[in-house]
C-alpha positions as CSV (number, residue, x, y, z in Angstrom):
1,M,155.8,78.0,108.6
2,S,157.1,74.6,107.7
3,K,160.1,73.0,109.6
4,E,162.1,73.2,106.4
5,A,161.4,77.0,106.1
6,A,162.2,77.4,109.7
7,H,165.6,75.7,109.1
8,M,166.4,78.1,106.3
9,G,165.2,81.1,108.2
10,E,167.3,80.5,111.2
11,A,170.6,79.9,109.4
12,A,172.2,83.0,110.9
13,R,172.0,81.6,114.4
14,K,175.0,81.0,116.6
15,L,176.5,77.6,116.0
16,V,176.9,75.2,118.9
17,T,178.8,72.0,119.4
18,L,177.1,68.6,119.9
19,A,178.1,68.7,123.5
20,E,176.5,72.1,124.0
21,Y,173.3,70.9,122.3
22,L,173.1,67.9,124.5
23,A,173.7,69.9,127.7
24,A,171.0,72.4,126.7
25,E,168.6,69.6,125.8
26,E,168.8,68.0,129.3
27,T,167.3,71.1,130.9
28,S,165.0,72.3,128.1
29,D,161.2,72.1,128.2
30,T,161.2,72.0,124.4
31,K,162.7,69.3,122.2
32,H,165.2,70.5,119.5
33,E,166.7,69.0,116.4
34,F,170.4,69.5,115.9
35,L,172.2,69.7,112.5
36,N,175.5,71.2,111.4
37,G,175.8,73.2,114.7
38,E,172.3,74.6,114.6
39,T,169.4,73.8,116.8
40,F,165.7,74.0,115.8
41,A,162.8,73.9,118.2
42,M,160.3,71.2,117.4
43,A,156.7,72.5,117.1
44,G,154.1,71.3,119.5
45,G,151.4,69.0,118.1
46,T,147.7,68.8,118.2
47,L,145.6,66.5,120.3
48,E,144.9,64.4,117.2
49,H,148.7,64.2,116.6
50,A,149.3,63.1,120.2
51,R,146.5,60.5,120.0
52,L,147.8,59.0,116.8
53,Q,151.3,58.9,118.1
54,G,150.1,57.1,121.2
55,N,147.9,54.7,119.2
56,V,150.8,53.7,116.9
57,Y,153.1,53.2,119.9
58,H,150.7,51.0,121.8
59,E,149.7,49.0,118.7
60,L,153.3,48.3,117.9
61,R,154.0,47.3,121.5
62,N,151.0,45.0,121.5
63,R,151.9,43.4,118.2
64,L,155.6,42.9,118.9
65,G,154.9,41.2,122.2
66,D,158.0,39.4,123.5
67,R,160.1,39.7,120.3
68,R,163.5,41.2,120.6
69,C,162.3,44.6,119.4
70,S,162.0,47.7,121.5
71,V,159.4,50.4,120.8
72,F,160.1,54.0,121.8
73,P,157.8,57.0,122.0
74,S,158.9,60.5,120.8
75,D,161.1,61.2,123.8
76,A,163.7,58.9,122.3
77,R,166.4,60.7,120.3
78,V,167.8,59.2,117.1
79,R,171.2,60.2,115.7
80,V,171.9,59.9,112.0
81,E,175.6,59.3,111.9
82,A,176.1,59.9,108.2
83,T,174.5,63.4,108.2
84,G,174.8,64.5,111.9
85,L,171.1,65.0,112.4
86,S,169.8,64.5,116.0
87,T,166.0,64.3,116.1
88,Y,163.0,62.8,117.8
89,P,160.8,60.5,115.6
90,D,157.2,60.1,116.8
91,V,157.7,56.4,117.2
92,S,160.8,54.2,116.7
93,V,161.5,50.5,116.7
94,V,164.8,48.9,117.3
95,C,165.3,45.2,116.8
96,G,168.2,43.5,118.4
97,P,170.7,45.2,120.7
98,L,170.3,49.0,121.1
99,E,173.4,50.9,119.7
100,R,173.9,54.2,121.5
101,H,175.8,57.1,119.9
102,P,179.3,57.2,121.4
103,E,179.0,60.9,122.2
104,D,175.4,60.8,123.3
105,K,174.3,58.0,125.6
106,N,170.6,59.1,125.2
107,S,170.6,58.7,121.4
108,F,170.5,55.5,119.4
109,V,171.7,55.0,115.9
110,N,170.2,51.7,114.7
111,P,166.4,52.0,114.2
112,T,164.6,49.4,112.2
113,V,161.4,51.3,111.7
114,L,160.7,55.1,112.1
115,V,157.2,56.6,112.3
116,E,156.2,60.2,111.8
117,V,152.7,61.5,112.2
118,L,152.2,64.2,109.5
119,S,150.9,67.7,110.2
120,E,150.5,70.8,108.0
121,S,153.6,72.3,109.5
122,T,155.9,69.3,109.2
123,E,154.6,67.2,106.2
124,A,156.9,68.7,103.6
125,Y,159.9,68.3,105.9
126,D,159.0,64.7,106.9
127,R,158.6,63.7,103.3
128,G,161.6,65.5,102.0
129,S,164.7,66.5,103.9
130,K,164.0,64.4,107.0
131,F,163.4,61.3,104.8
132,H,166.7,62.0,103.0
133,H,168.5,61.9,106.4
134,Y,166.7,58.8,107.5
135,R,167.6,57.0,104.3
136,Q,171.3,57.3,105.3
137,I,170.7,55.0,108.4
138,P,171.9,51.5,107.3
139,S,169.7,49.7,109.8
140,L,166.5,51.4,108.7
141,Q,164.1,49.1,106.8
142,E,160.8,51.0,106.9
143,Y,159.7,54.6,107.2
144,V,156.0,55.1,108.1
145,L,154.0,58.2,107.5
146,V,150.7,58.5,109.3
147,S,148.1,61.1,108.1
148,S,146.4,63.2,110.8
149,H,143.6,64.3,108.4
150,R,142.3,61.0,107.1
151,R,142.8,57.3,107.5
152,H,145.9,56.8,105.5
153,V,149.2,55.1,106.4
154,E,152.2,55.1,104.0
155,V,155.0,52.6,104.4
156,F,158.3,53.2,102.6
157,R,160.2,49.9,102.5
158,R,164.0,49.6,101.7
159,N,164.7,47.1,98.9
160,P,167.8,44.9,98.7
161,D,169.3,47.3,96.1
162,G,168.9,50.3,98.4
163,S,165.9,51.8,96.6
164,W,162.6,52.4,98.4
165,T,159.1,51.1,97.6
166,L,155.9,52.8,98.8
167,R,152.9,50.8,100.1
168,D,149.7,52.8,100.7
169,T,146.9,51.7,103.1
170,K,143.8,53.8,103.0
171,D,140.5,53.8,104.9
172,K,140.5,50.2,106.2
173,G,142.7,47.2,106.6
174,A,146.2,47.1,107.9
175,A,149.6,48.5,106.9
176,E,152.2,45.7,106.8
177,L,155.6,46.2,108.3
178,T,157.6,43.3,106.9
179,S,160.8,44.2,108.6
180,I,159.3,43.5,112.1
181,G,156.7,40.9,111.0
182,C,153.6,42.8,112.1
183,K,150.7,44.8,110.8
184,L,149.3,48.2,111.9
185,S,145.5,48.0,111.9
186,L,144.0,51.3,110.7
187,D,141.1,50.8,113.1
188,E,143.6,50.8,116.0
189,V,145.8,53.6,114.6
190,Y,142.8,55.9,114.2
191,R,140.9,54.8,117.3
192,D,139.1,57.8,118.7
193,V,141.1,60.2,116.6
194,F,138.2,61.7,114.6
195,E,135.4,61.1,117.2
196,E,134.8,64.7,118.1
197,S,134.4,65.8,114.5
198,A,132.2,62.8,113.5
């Protein structure tokens, strides 16, 4: 079942406040999204998903070096102020001072780049509703989707007029992230990911 279907199927659940969600999240072994008073458990990933996530995180850390940008793994929570979504992107980049949500000191509201590693259960959600939420973040300049089935990285880039342009990188080369002045090498992103099935 996709995340989007799960969202619709659990609509009858008891609503909770943001404060209740945050308190529960502090002691939970499972990460949850929060939207409109509802919480949704985030599905566990595969080893390939975890390896891709780690590769992207380390590649961005290495590429950014000493620049004033912070790279966060999936434990970092992002709050979309315009829509109320609290969620955990696979990798996040913040350039400049970190802006925390006033009601949630463990969430930030000003990502520059967000990365999601696609899986069968989340791809429709990551491309659809989740991207709709992310587009409401004024600071967000690029949204990166990483395939877990083949060497393919998509970069959605915000234009000055607010529209978004897609740049595909397949098989080889590097995906350019202009907002942070670096490139994601596909060789590094997919290092050791498909080795067992090769």
